[in-house]
C-alpha positions, 0 to 999 in steps of 0.5 A, a space after each residue: 474381450 474386456 482388456 481389448 475394449 475401448 469406450 468413449 462418453 461421447 459414442 457407443 462402445 466398440 468391442 475389437 474383433 467383432 462386426 459392428 454393434 447395433 444396438 437393438 431398439 429398446 435400448 436406444 432410450 434411457 437405461 437407469 436414466 441414460 442413453 445408451 447410444 450417447 451416454 448422455 442423461 437427462 441432467 446432461 451428465 455422462 454415463 461411464 461404462 465400466 463392464 459389459 455383460 450379454 444380455 438377450 432381447 426376446 431371444 434375439 441377438 446377444 449384445 453388449 450391455 451395461 452391467 455397472 454404471 456411474 455418473 460422471 461429475 459435470 463437464 466443469 468441475 475440476 475433476 478429470 480436467 487436464 491440469 498445469 503446475 504453477 510451478 513453471 507449468 506450459 501448455 500448447 493447445 487449439 481453441 476451435 469449434 469442438 471445444 466446450 461452450 463458455 457458459 459466461 460468453 455466448 457463442 465463445 468457446 473454452 479449454 479448462 486446466 486445473 491448476 496444481 501445486 498451489 501454495 496459498 499466499 504465494 502469487 501466480 502469474 497466468 500467461 496466455 498467448 494465441 493467434 486470436 483475441 485472447 481472454 483468460 479467466 480464473 474460475 472457482 472450480 466449486 462454484 464455477 464463479 469468475 474470480 478474475 478475468 483479463 481481455 486483450 483487444 489485440 492479439 499480443 496475449 494477456 496475463 493475470 496475477 492472483 494470490 491463491 487462499 486456502 481451500 478454493 480449487 482453481 481453474 485457468 480457462 482459455 477463452 476469447 473476447 472476439 467478436 467474429 468467430 474467426 478471431 475467436 478460434 486458434 492455437 495457443 500457449 498457457 504458462 503459469 508460474 509462482 512469483 519468485 520472492 524476497 523478504 525483508 532484510 535481503 538482497 536478490 540479484 539477476 541470477 537468482 531469477 529462475 530461467 525461461 522467464 522474462 528477459 525485459 522485467 523481473 518480478 518478485 513478491 515481497 514476503 514477510 511484511 508486517 502492516 505499519 512498518 515501512 520498508 525501503 526497496 533498493 534497485 541498483 546496477 552499474 550496467 543500466 539506468 534502473 527502474 523500479 515499481 511496486 504492484 499492489 494486488 488486491 483480493 480480487 485480483 486487481 492490480 495497479 502500480 502504487 510507486 514508481 521511480 527512476 533515479 532517486 537512489 545513487 547516481 541512475 539507481 532507484 529507491 522507494 519506500 513502502 507502508 504495507 496494508 494487512 492482507 494485501 500482496 505486493 510485487 517489485 518490478 525491476 525493468 529498464 528501458 531496454 529489451 534485456 535486463 543486465 545484472 542488478 542488486 535488489 535489496 529490501 530493508 527495514 527503514 530505521 526507526 526514530 522515537 517520536 518521545 524522547 528520540 535521540 541521534 548524535 552522529 546521523 550522517 548524511 552523504 552522497 551515497 544517501 537517497 537523492 532527493 530530486 526524484 521523489 514525488 511528494 504531494 504537496 502544492 508548493 513542491 519545487 523540483 529545482 529546490 530539490 536537485 542533488 539533494 540527499 536524504 536520511 529517512 526514518 519511521 517515526 515510533 513511540 508515539 500515541 494519537 491525540 499527544 503533540 510532539 516537538 522534533 529538532 535537527 541540528 547540523 554545524 556542517 549543512 543547512 537543514 531541512 525536516 520533514 514529516 510524511 505521512 506514509 500510507 498517502 505519501 503526503 508531506 504533512 509538516 516541514 522546517 529549516 534551519 542554518 548551519 551551525 546556528 539554527 535548527 530545524 524544529 517542527 511540531 507533529 501530532 500523529 492520526 489514528 491508523 497512520 505512519 510517518 516518515 521522517 525525513 532529513 536533508 539539505 535544501 539550500 546549502 549547495 556547496 556543503 550538502 553533506 555532513 553530520 547531524 544530531 536529532 532529537 525529540 519529546 512530548 510536549 509538556 501539558 498545561 490545563 485550565 486552573 493551572 499556573 506556570 513559572 518558566 523562562 525562555 532560554 537559549 536552549 529552547 526551540 529557535 524558530 527561523 523560517 520568519 523571524 528570530 526567536 526562541 520560543 517554548 510550546 504546551 498542549 492545552 489539555 482538558 479543554 470543554 466545549 461551551 467554556 471559554 479559555 483565558 490565557 494570561 502571560 506576563 514577564 518583565 524581562 522581555 516583550 511578550 507574544 502568545 498564541 493559540 494554534 489550531 492542529 486540526 485547522 492547521 491555523 493560529 486561533 488567536 494571538 497577542 503581544 506587547 511592546 510595554 511588558 504587559 500581561 497579555 490576555 487571550 480568549 478562545 472556545 475550544 471546538 470538538 475533537 480539536 488539539 490546541 498549542 499554546 506557544 510563548 515567545 518574545 515579540 521583538 525577534 531580538 533573541 530575548 529570553 527571560 523569565 514568564 508566568 503563564 495562567 490558564 483559566 476558565 472564564 467565570 460565568 454569569 447568568 441573567 438574574 435580578 442581582 448585580 455582578 460586581 468586578 473591578 479593573 486595575 493596572 495588574 489586569 491583562 492587556 486584551 488588546 495590545 494597546 498602550 495603557 
């Protein structure tokens, strides 16, 4: 009676309402490669008996024998495995000696679950809690290779996050990391879930978070990110002291906290910036120092942009509701947190620039002392700074972008504790260029960049181009209106290569040998730091070459030649 029969892969078939089945000797061994009693084949697969028929054994007793059979898939394949949905799945089980052995860990047992309802690109979290030393393994169901794993050294549970890829079938394997067998078995709970998401230019709060998940920390996957586009993440709450983390989840499901903040937002709120990298998943974690989160708002927005060339902000405003500078960590040796207490910032992403070009950026305010910074967003490292005084001296800096880098322009007040906020203007331009063979007639004026870091002077800056390694470049500066000063500055080595000045309005000369792949700037200003202005002439040329020969090279020195040593006469 087939309807009343059951088949167990590990035992012989049993027919209900019949006396116990005793197979004859000829059928104990292989039937088309499978042992009739155990169902096992030589390669370890199993026979699936799907129908029965009578078969005579040399006139003996009628017995049940296989009419049809098929070999099932290997035991570790996802076919036939119990499943668990990544949309809030939960399975309670027990790991014991009757479970299959873990092929990746000698002497350990395993329970495998096929993950279903997966969306490629959406981060999945797997959590395992048991009364043994847990280990969770993420397995490629087709190759049987471990994609990722996480081991606990205690009995406090383990968790693992990964970003599913298309065309891969995943298995979540419950196993153990303990050495002793008694610590390797026991009851467990396996929980899987897709992280909720937040997209750019959106806000979520506690009410948006799925019920039944963590009460003490909330995690969101950041979506709609674009490589090279800097985003700002704000976490605010009127009910608790917020704490914000950004987690980087790589292709191997390894994750680490790449940014954290406590109080960089208004009051005790949190603020972080992120410059995302292509093909990396990012997770935002909301938490505090308590045991249960209260109401909060989490927002993600693109940082406003500012053009490095011809950028202009006429009516910018710094307010006390802006980000608090004091808690922002920057990789810079001279950073002194005491100087940044209770200062506020506006931040922009620099765009519209080309690698190898040099840009000038100026910040003015009549209401607060200005401080201007450029920060390399990927490494979060300050690369240039400048400060100025309210109503008198602007902040002014020169900047050269590098390949594969993104930059943040930060505006703040540094020292003026009484007037920390107010309106400002911001402008930028590409430096004019000058090359060997050029002769330039120009003038210093009160519209030029005004430097106040060390002394008070106006300056003009030019980018030197068309330089050749092996040629020596000569620069001559002449002015009858002010005492001249000239310098050449190396962007790569970040230092002044050569400079010269005169107290007698002589023609000055400096020579230097350009190096390969360097970028050079020539600066013209007055030498006596008295805000002098006036006309000047700047000439750039390659020095004349002379070669060993029998010919005599003749020249003539005159009082129109350049003073190269800045000595009188």
